[in-house]
C-alpha positions, 0 to 999 in steps of 0.5 A: 331629529328623525330616527331615520335621519340619525341613522343616516348620518351614523353610516356616512360617519361609519364610511368616512372612517372605515375608508381613512383606515383603509387609506392611512393604517398597517398591512395585515401581517401574514399568520405563521407558515404552516408544514406538510410532510408526505407521511407523518409515520411508517409503520415497519417492524422487525427486518421489514424497518428501513435502512438507515438511509432514508428519503423525505419530502415536505412542502410548506404554506404561508397564507399573505406571505412567501415560504423562504425556506425550511429548518430540519432537526433529525435529533429530536429538535435540538439542532436545526439546519436551513435548506431551501430544498423540499427533498433530501436524503438522510443518514440517520444515525442509531444509538450506539449498541442498539440494532434498531430505532424509531428516529423522527425528522422535524422540518419546520417552514421559514416565511419572507418575514422570518416567522417560523411554524410553532407546530414542526411537521414530522415523519417517524422512521423505524429504521435498522442498522445494516451490518457492515462487511470487509474483505481482503484485496489480493493482487492479481496478475496483469498482462502475464505478469505474476501476481504478488500474493506470497504463501511463504515469507520472512516475518512481514505480512502485508495486507490490503482491505476493503470495508464497507457499510450500507450505511455510508463509509462515514459509520465505520467505527474501526476495524478489529485485528486478531492475530491467530486467536479471535479469543484474545483482545483485538488490536484496533485499527482506525476507521481510515485503515485500508492496508497493514503491515506487520513486521515482527520485532525479533525475527530470530525467536520462535514467536514475537509481538509486531509493529504495526503500520497503517496505509503507507505510512513508515511510522508504526503505531504506538502498540504492537500486537502479539501472537505471531509465530514464527516456522508456522502458519499464521492467519490474520482475522479482520473484522469491522465495527460500525458506529451502532457497535454492529460487527462484522463476521471475521474475515481470515487471510489465507493461511501463510508460512512465517519463517524465522530469520536464522542468521544476518546472511540472506541469498536471493535467488532470483534465477528463471532457469537453472535455479537449483545448479547456480544456487548449489554453485553459491551456497556450496562454495560459501560452505567451502570457505566457511560460511555455512549460516545463511537464509535463502529467498526465491525471488522469481518462485512462481506457482499458478502465475503468482510470486510466492515468496515476494511481499505484495509491495516494495515497502514490505520487501524492503522491511524483509532485507531491513532483517538481514546484514549481507545479501548475496544476490544472482539473477539472469533478468538484469531488468527484474534484479536491478529495478527490483533492488532498487525499489527494496534495499534502502532500510539494508543499506541505511543499517549498514548492510553489505550486498554482493550481485552477479547479474548477467546482462543481455542485450535486451536490457535497456542501457538508459534506464534508471535502474543502474543508478543505485549500483557501482555501474554508471553506464553499460558498453554498447557493442559496435553496429552489427556486433556482440559481446561475448565470452569464449570458454577458456577466456581469462578475466583479470583482477585489477588488484594483484593479489586477487585471483585470475578467474577463467570461464568454463563456458561460453557466455553468448551475451557479455556486457562490459561497464563503466564505473561511477565516479567518486564523490566526497563519501563515496568511492568506486573501483573496478575489480576485474576487467577483460576476456570479453571478444567481439563477434560480427557475423562472416568476421573473425571474433577479436578481442574487445579493446575498449572499456571491460570492467566487468566486476566493481565495487562501491565503498565508503571513503574514510573507513574504505568499508565496501558495501556493494560489489556488481558482476555483470558475469555469472560467476557459475561459469568462472571456476576453469581454474579450479580457484573460485575458492580464492575468488569468494574468500576475497568477496566474501570475506575480505571485502563484504565481511560474510 
């Protein structure tokens, strides 16, 4: 065979072989995908470093394949997370105790066959920790209602906190609390703390450690904090710590005077006018019958549209009343006294407390409100249409029990409200103590004596031991010494019934 014919035959054979392989063979497998990021390194130092929240962008290329997604690692390729995104924000974690770090973000593309880029793209981010901060949040006056930021309290302190970290709320590790002295060991509060309640363990001592309640919990923390000083100004210092162990500046509470509890009896002055006169009336008459040791609380003292002695919330005030065994409460605003007492005396009554409350109930009080549910009063008696109830000077108010004194008004009471008492239950009983003295007045007509239900003082007691725990009067007793026998009434009420 000639050389020309040999090469011609060889080309034909190769051609046939090539066509056969293309027809019967396997498809070409794509190469591993490749991954790219916008930059490989960011050059920054000192204060010019990035914050720990950074933005990264990436993409992938597959020759002959399809990019299914990407795997990302921010812990030096120890773990990977899959995503289909091509950009994202990352909160990079600085090692504890360090102020700055160089953290790499690695990205590797994954194709439709599950092939992964063996040489991930990466960018090195020079980051610095952002210092956390904390502040107190104080009550504000709303629609003319005074705020409640007390400056003079019994040993209960309540504060609301707000901690923040530019690197994210999850970056907060804990809070440090210092009571009066930042050189002490800090009391550690958990990262989720948004309010703290400190309650003295020994309110009658000169100083005490305190139980701490976090947020709205009624269960105290297992460890108390030391350093509360009674009869002195106290300051609570707070700072927040992040997970890089960076600490905020100290934030100090306003100095607050903490009163020592000096007795088992608390006199609550809830009058808005004639405060001094009324308080002197009650306290002087207590002293006359031998009760000369008591504490006082000015429940309606307002300076610069702020209550100065009321706690910031009901939970804290409830703890204050729980310090005492007896409370004498007088007020001229029924809505305030009844609603506030209803929400703040649970601990007091649960501890066996006994309460006397004299509150003038004027015609503006809503008789359908539920503020009376916790008192011996079931409902108020309403005057007939176009009429009002009042008490004239020298009107006699009579006792239900014969051994109690008749009392007589020494002034006109322009708005008087008789009431109906609660009904007895299997364990709790109710009795009227005083009635009458009320007239029905209608324009253009002569006043007439009110003949309907006219209870004006009543008590609640425990069936079984007959122990009285609540006496309510809808008449202001400071206007009922016309017979000069108020001391006899005080002995009956405060000594014999309530055991002051």
